[in-house]
Each structure stands twice: as C-alpha cells, then as structure tokens.
N, C-alpha and C positions, 0 to 999 in steps of 0.2 A: 082330362089332359091327354094330349097325343103322346103315344109311347115313343121313347128314345130309341135310336138304333142300338143294336147290341154292343157295338164297339165304343160307345160313349158313356161317360159316367160324370154327370153334373153334380159333383160331390161338394163343391165349395160355395158356401153362401157369401154374398156380398151385401153390405149395409151402407146406408148413406146415399143411395141413388137419388132420393128425393131432392137432394141439393144440386143435382147435376142433370135435371130433366132436359134443359135446352141442349146440352152436349149430346145426350143420348138420342134426342129427337133428330138432331142433325146427322148423327151417325147412321141411324136406321134409314133415313130418307124414305120412310113409309114402305120399305120392303117387307115382305113376309116370306119366310122360308117354308119348306115342305111340311113341317110339323106345326106351323103357326107362329114360330118365333120370328121376330123382326129381322134379326141380323146374326150371322155367325162369322167368326173370324178369330183373330189373335189379339188378346189384350196383354198388358204387362204389369207384373207385380213390382213394387218398389219399396225398399225399406226406408220409411220416413223417420229417420233417427232424430230429426229436429222437432218432432211433435212433442210439445211440452207436457202433454197429458199422458202419453204412452211412448216410451223410448223404443218399444218393439212394434210400433205401428207399421202396418203394411198397407199401402195404398194401391188402388187399381187404376190403370191408365189405358187409354185407347189411342192409337196413332191417329193424328189429325192433320189437317192442312197446315196448322201452325203448332209445333211442339207436340207434347204428349198430355192432353187434358185429362184431369182426374175424373173418374166417374163413380167412385165409391171407395170402400176400404174393407179389409177383412175384419170380422167382429173382434172386439177387444179381448174377449175371453176364449177365442178360438186357439186351441193348442197347436194347430198346424202352422201358425205364424212363425214360430221358432224354427220349424223345419225349412220354410221358405227362406228365412233370413240366413240360415246356415248354408243352404245351397248357393245363394247369391254370393256369400263371402267366399266359399270354397272355390267357386268358378269365376270369382272376380267380376261379377256382373252388377251393373247398376240397375238394370231392369231384367226380369225373368219372364220369358214368353210363356203363355198358357192359352189353352183353348177357351173360348168364351162365346156366349150368346146373349142377346138382349131379348127379354120377354115382356109380357104385359102390355102396358100402353093403352091408349084410347081406342081399342078395337071395338067393333060393334057386333052384336048378334052371336051366332054360334062360332065365329072365328076367334073368339077370345081364347087365349092360350092358357092363362093361369089366373084364377080369381084372386090369388094372394096379392097380385100386383095390379088389381083392377084400377084403371084410371091413371096409373103411373108406369113408367118403364122400370124394369128391374134387370139385374145382371146375374148370371150364373156362370161358374167357371168349372172347367174340367182340368184339374191339376194332376190327374193320374195318367191319361193318355198323352204320349209325347206329341209335340207339335211338329208337323212335317208338311212338305209341299203337296203330297198326295191328298192329305185331308183338306187343304185349301182348295185343291182342284175339285174334290168331290162335292163341295158345297158352293163354291163360287166360280168354278171353271177358270181359276186364275193362275194356273201353273206357268203358262207362257208369259203372262203379264208379270208374274212374280219374278221369273228369271230375267225379264227385261229390266225390271226395277233393280234387281240385285246387280246386274251388269253395270247399270248406270251408277249405282252407289259405289261400286268397287273402283270405277274409273274416274269418279268425281275429282279426287285429289290429283290425279295425273293430268287431267285436262279441265281446268276451272271454267273454261269457256263453254263446256258442254251443257246444253240445256236439258232439263228433265224430260223424259218421254211423255207423250200425250196418251192418256188412258181412254180407252173406249168404255162403253157401258159395262159395269161389273156383272150385271144380270140382264138377260134378254127374255122377251116373250111375256105372256100373261102370267106365267108361273111365278115370276119373281118381281114383277112390277114394271114401271115405265122407264125408258132409257133416260128421260130427262132428270131422273133422280139418281144418276149413276155416281159411283164413288170408286176411288182406287182400291185395289185389293189389299187385304192385310199383308204386313211384311212377311217374307218367307224366312226360312232358316238362315242364320248368320247375319241378318240385318240388324240385330239388336246392338252390335258394336257400332255400326254406322250411325244408328239413331243417337246413341250416347255421344259419339263424336260431334254430331250436329248440335246437340244441346250444349256441349262444352264450348263450341264456337260462338254461342250467343251469350256467354257470361258477361255480366255487367261490371265495368270497372268504374267505381264510384269514389270520388275524392271530394270531401266536404271540408271547407275551411271557414272559420269565423273568428272574430276578435272580440273578446269579452271586455266590458268596461265596468270599473268599480262604481257602484251606485251610492253606497253608504252603509250605515249600520241600523239595525232594528233596536228601538229603545222601548222602555216601559213608561207610559204616561202617568199623569197624576191619578187617573182612574184605574191604574194597574193593568191597562190594556196595551196591546202592542201598538207602536207607532212606527210607520214606515216612511222612508224618504219620499219626497214628492215625485209622482209618476204621471206619465201620460197614459192614454188609453190605446196605445199602439200595441201591435202584436210583438211577441218576443219570447226568448228562452232565458230562464233565470237560474241562478245557482245560489243556494244558501250555504254559507260556510259556518258551521257550528263550532265555536271554540269553547270547550267546557272548562270549568275551573280546575279540573284535574289535569288539564293539558291535552286531553284527547280532542282530535279534530275529525269531524265528519262532514259530509256534504249531502245536499239534496238538490236534484236538478228537475225542473219542471218547464212546461210550455203553456202559453195562453194566448188567446186572441186579443184580450184587453188586460194589460198589466195592472192598471189601477183597480179594476174590478176584482181581479184575482187576489191581490194583496188585501183588499177590503174583506174578502171572504176569510182570509187567514186571521184577520183581526176579530171578526165576528162570525165564527163558523156556525153553520146550521146543524141541527141534530141528525140530518141525513147525509152529512159530508164527513166521512170517517178520516180521510186524508187531512182535511183542514183542521179537524179536531185534534188529530195526533200531532201535527206540526205546531199548532197553537200551544198545546200543553208542553211540548218539547222546548219551544222558544221561551215561554214564560219561566220554565224551570231553570234553563241555562242563565237567563238574565237575572233572576232572583238570587242565583248562587254566585254571581260575579263574573259570569262568562260573557261572551260576545257572539252576535249573529251578524255576519256580513253578507252583502248582496252584490252579485255580479250579473251583468246583463249582456245578452247578444241580441242585437236588433238588426244586424246585417250579416249575411252569410252567403257563401258561394259554393257551387258544385261544378267541378270540372271547368272553372273559369266563368260560369254563368251565375248571375245573381239569383238567389232563391227568393221567392215571394213568400214571406213569413205569414201573410194572411191566409195562406194555404196550410191546413193542418198537417198534411203529409210532409211539407217542407219543415215545419216546426218539429215534428217527430223525428225526422232525420237528424236535425241539429241536436236535439235533446239526447238521442241515443249515442251520437258521436261524442258528445261532451261526457256522458256517463262512462262510455268505454275508455275515454282518455283518462278520466279520474281513476278508474279501476286498474288501468294498465300501469299507473304510477304507484300502485299498491295502497291507495287511500280507501277509506271506508265511506260508504254512502248510506243514506237513510231511506232510499227508495225501496218500495215494497218488494221488488223482485230480487233484492240483494240476498 
C-alpha cells in the first residue's frame, strides 16, 4: 500500500459501498491519484434519522451532477457516529463536509492500491483534518474553479438567469488521466449551505385523493369458512373494518393487483402466508363471537389532479399509505404489522 502524506489521516471506515458501485465508478471517471487512489475530494456526512433500523445512522454522500447520491454509510457499531451527529446538530448542518478518497476498483497489475477492496471501489474518510480550499488545490488544482463555483452559487439567488460556469478538465496530463473524463471539482468551504438550499428547492409536493366505496360484509359459510362479497380481478386498495363484540373497532389496509385472488387467499391461506393466516384467524374469531367485518374499496385515485394507474404497484402503495395515515390521524387503531 502506498504511504499516505503526513498531513492526512484516513481514520474513518465506510461500509455498504458495494451497493453503489455505479455511482463510485462515475465519480472516479477512471482517474488515479499520485498514491494510486482513484479520486480525492470532499464527501458529506448526513444524519439519516428516517432509517428504520438505526435512528443514529450516518450516510455518506458525494456531490453529483444531480443531487447528492449516497455511496455508503458509517458502520452501525462505530462510536464516532454520535460525534458526527452532535456536530451537525450544534452547527445546524444537514450535511457535514469531510475529506474523502475512493480506493480499490478494477485496477490491474502493480497499480492496485488496496487488496481489501479488490474488484470493487471502496471509500475512506479523513474526519480529523479540516476541509479547506488549499487541500482541494493540492490534489485537484481546483482553487480557481472552486472560487468560481462559490461565486456562482452565492449570486444564484440574486440573478436567476445566470447560467452555471463551464468547467474545464479537473486534471490534466498523463499523471491524472484523460481530459475527456473530466469532472467538476469538489465543493469548496461554505458551499454546504448552498447545496442544502438546492435540495430543499426540489422537495416534492404530493397530494393524493381517492373515494372509498362500501363493498359489503364478510360472513361465515356453512363450512365455517370465510365468504366474501363478489369481486372482480381488478387492482385496488381495500380496508377491512373489524367491529368486535366488545365494541372495539380496528382497521386493516392492503393493496393488490387482483382483488378476487387476494380475498381468495384470505379464505384459504397457505402455510407460508403469515399475513393471510393472521387475518383469517382474526376474522373467524370476530365473526364467531358476534362481531362484524366490513370491506371498503378504492379503485380510482388521483395525485395532484392526475389519475393514478392502480395496476402500478407504486401507485397502489401510495394510496395504501395515505389511507393508513388518514386512519391513524383520526386516532383509530390499525391491524397492519407496522403499527
């Protein structure tokens, strides 16, 4: 392994890069730096509080042509995560800039940098040494371009008609690779706020509307099996309303591409269908104890005035989640597993 310069400390491990190889390959553009690493620049740490597996998750992002694509994350058991999160909170940062390099990759012969990442790209971070324009200049020669980009970003809101500056090759000569693989330099100091503002400007405003229709009640047949109202095999989103003999009312919302087939599975659940087995047992228990099970359907829905195609699973999931959130906002209970 080539020795690092004395003023660098690649102290922070990153995991999960194998899921983002296309992004890393695009970023490197086949460049190789002086010690064999493919790319040096600035990446950004982000507190991913919405991660359902780890509320303290910290993801790693690289500035790209579109947005801030993720390239990995800090290991779950790494104690440094809490320090990064605290720094971002104290300084009111959505993203925290750190030094970074991309190593490994499909290099050949003696130029391979690190056998640990043989065949795939890996990421290492230096979270000790501060990020500054002089460091960017040292490895990319990008101070002039970084200042130009900073000036454009600062003036962008004042003059919306200003077009972004055109970047020349980030590296020149045989030492760094071909000009046709050029990339814009990493953001300089102070640009993190501008990047966050740009991300906020692209927030999605989504409005989903749909009208539910009462289908009927579920009954117990002579064979003690569930009997559902007559259904077509059209796609839709459905809601079971469970009225228990005790007066308690709960709901379950689901989506399916074929309603008739889906309800048939509730009537005859397979051994490998835990949701069908659970709801089948729940409905039979409620009906045997004198309760009711009602069914409502949504087969037509709109988003921002445009009709949703419910044959598309993503459209059905949007309607399903909107229906669930509406029920929970009214303070009602649901039987869905995530409750």
